[in-house]
C-alpha angles and dihedrals in degrees: 000000000000097000096105094045088053087048093050091048091054092040095117094040099044107013093168093067093058097084094041089050087056094047089051089050095048088046089055090048091050094048091047091048092050092046092052093047092050091050090052091047091053096043124099116266102253093187095073092110094058115053095191095065099036107126129171119271088240090058092045088049093050093048090049090050093049094046092050094045090050095045096045092044090055101033102035105031121011105039096037093047091049091047092049093044088052094044094049091044092050090046091053089050092050093046091049093050096041115128088219119085104237123196112254093246091055096046088050099050105028092081089048091052091048089053094051093039092055094056096087088044097055106037100078098046090047092050091048091049094050089045092053091043098052091037087060100039128019098021092050092048089047094047090049093049100044110109143124089278092058100038105038 
């Protein structure tokens, strides 16, 4: 799931690869969401003991697919892509305004290296932020609105 981050890092060297990198990343997100939903659909119903929370497996699979799609879209594609884009853009600005005369090769590739190098530093804070956000928004709402009436 780091394809679009690499695409954003190389945006100024290979601009034609940015859109395909996002297509691949969203393909990964969709495949992961569908796989998660399918696994939930095939799993045993663990709520049999509690009749109040029993929902159909189709509903559980739909919720799992939606949750994974939302989480992966935010944590794997949109927020990291934006962060890398800003890091590379800011690095280009700093390199262009540097009082040092940098070789052309260095001024061209330092922002790209900054983008790639920042990937390991941003992934865990972004994942934690998205977990916190969903745990306090959509997941709460879905848990509160899951009942026999909603799940069949």
